[in-house]
C-alpha positions as CSV (number, residue, x, y, z in Angstrom):
1,X,59.9,-157.2,-30.4
2,X,57.2,-154.5,-31.6
3,X,58.4,-151.0,-32.1
4,X,55.8,-148.3,-31.1
5,X,54.7,-146.1,-28.2
6,X,54.0,-148.4,-24.9
7,X,50.5,-148.0,-23.7
8,X,51.4,-146.5,-20.4
9,X,53.2,-143.7,-22.2
10,X,50.3,-143.4,-25.0
11,X,47.7,-143.1,-21.9
12,X,49.7,-140.6,-19.8
13,X,49.8,-138.2,-23.2
14,X,46.3,-138.4,-23.5
15,X,45.8,-137.6,-19.7
16,X,48.0,-134.4,-20.3
17,X,46.1,-133.5,-23.5
18,X,42.5,-133.9,-21.9
19,X,43.8,-131.7,-18.8
20,X,45.4,-129.0,-21.1
21,X,42.0,-128.6,-23.1
22,X,39.9,-128.6,-20.0
23,X,42.2,-126.0,-18.6
24,X,41.9,-124.0,-21.6
25,X,38.0,-124.0,-22.0
26,X,37.7,-123.1,-18.5
27,X,40.0,-120.2,-18.6
28,X,38.3,-119.1,-21.7
29,X,34.5,-119.3,-20.5
30,X,35.3,-117.9,-17.2
31,X,36.8,-114.7,-18.8
32,X,33.9,-114.7,-21.2
33,X,31.3,-114.8,-18.5
34,X,32.7,-112.4,-16.2
35,X,33.4,-110.0,-18.6
36,X,29.8,-109.9,-20.1
37,X,28.3,-109.8,-16.6
38,X,30.5,-107.2,-15.1
39,X,28.7,-104.0,-15.8
40,X,25.9,-104.6,-18.6
41,X,23.6,-101.2,-19.2
42,X,20.2,-101.5,-20.2
43,X,18.1,-99.1,-21.8
44,X,14.9,-98.7,-20.2
45,X,13.2,-95.2,-21.7
46,X,14.0,-92.2,-23.6
47,X,11.8,-89.2,-24.3
48,X,12.1,-85.6,-25.4
49,X,10.2,-82.6,-23.5
50,X,10.9,-79.4,-25.4
51,X,14.9,-79.3,-26.1
52,X,15.5,-81.4,-23.2
53,X,16.1,-85.4,-23.5
54,X,15.7,-87.7,-20.7
55,X,16.9,-91.3,-21.0
56,X,16.8,-94.1,-18.0
57,X,19.1,-96.7,-18.0
58,X,19.7,-99.6,-15.6
59,X,22.8,-101.5,-14.4
60,X,22.1,-105.3,-14.9
61,X,25.7,-106.4,-14.3
62,X,27.3,-107.6,-11.2
63,X,29.5,-104.2,-10.5
64,X,29.0,-100.8,-10.4
65,X,29.5,-98.8,-13.4
66,X,31.6,-95.7,-12.5
67,X,31.4,-92.7,-14.7
68,X,29.8,-93.9,-18.0
69,X,30.8,-92.2,-21.2
70,X,27.8,-90.8,-23.4
71,X,28.1,-90.0,-27.1
72,X,25.5,-87.3,-28.0
73,X,25.3,-86.8,-32.1
74,X,28.7,-87.9,-32.2
75,X,30.3,-85.7,-29.6
76,X,31.5,-87.5,-26.3
77,X,29.9,-86.0,-22.8
78,X,31.1,-87.4,-19.6
79,X,28.7,-85.6,-17.1
80,X,24.8,-85.3,-18.4
81,X,22.8,-83.2,-16.0
82,X,21.0,-85.4,-13.3
83,X,23.1,-88.3,-13.8
84,X,24.7,-90.3,-11.0
85,X,28.4,-90.5,-11.4
86,X,27.9,-94.3,-10.5
87,X,25.1,-97.2,-10.8
88,X,24.9,-99.8,-8.5
89,X,24.0,-103.2,-9.7
90,X,20.2,-103.4,-10.3
91,X,20.4,-99.6,-10.0
92,X,19.2,-97.2,-12.3
93,X,19.9,-93.6,-13.3
94,X,17.9,-90.8,-15.1
95,X,20.0,-88.5,-17.3
96,X,18.7,-85.4,-18.9
97,X,20.3,-83.6,-21.8
98,X,19.5,-79.9,-22.6
99,X,19.8,-77.8,-25.6
100,X,19.3,-80.5,-28.1
101,X,17.9,-79.8,-31.6
102,X,14.4,-80.5,-32.5
103,X,15.3,-83.3,-34.7
104,X,16.2,-86.9,-34.6
105,X,19.0,-86.9,-32.0
106,X,21.5,-90.1,-31.7
107,X,22.7,-90.8,-28.2
108,X,24.8,-93.7,-26.7
109,X,25.8,-94.8,-23.5
110,X,29.1,-96.8,-23.0
111,X,29.6,-98.8,-19.8
112,X,32.6,-101.2,-19.4
113,X,30.7,-104.4,-21.0
114,X,28.5,-103.0,-23.6
115,X,27.1,-99.8,-25.3
116,X,23.2,-99.0,-25.7
117,X,21.4,-96.1,-27.4
118,X,19.7,-95.2,-30.4
119,X,17.6,-92.5,-31.9
120,X,15.5,-90.0,-30.0
121,X,13.1,-87.9,-32.4
122,X,12.5,-84.3,-30.8
123,X,10.0,-82.2,-31.8
C-alpha cells in the first residue's frame, strides 16, 4: 500500500487553486480597468490673454465628471469662471481664471481618476 494523496484529491485541489487564481485575476483587472476609464480628463489647450488664463479640458472617460477640483498656484479652487459644474463623457469645458500674475502659473485639474495640468506662461 502506497502512502500519499490520491489522484482524485490532487485533481480537486488543483481545480480549486485554478478557480481561485482566475477569480482573483478577474476581480483585480475589472476593478483596475473600470477605475481608469470612469472619468479621465484630458487637457486640450491652455492660453493667456492679459491676466486671464483659459483652459480647455475634455472628459475621455465613461462617466460624467462632477465638480472637478482646480489647483491654481498651490491653492484649491472649486468653481472657476465659465466652467461647467459637470462634464459629460466626450464633452469638453472651457474654464477661465482671472487676476493671475504675469508670470508662470501652475494649474491642475483633478478628476475622479486622474489629474492633468501644467505650467502656463502669462506675459
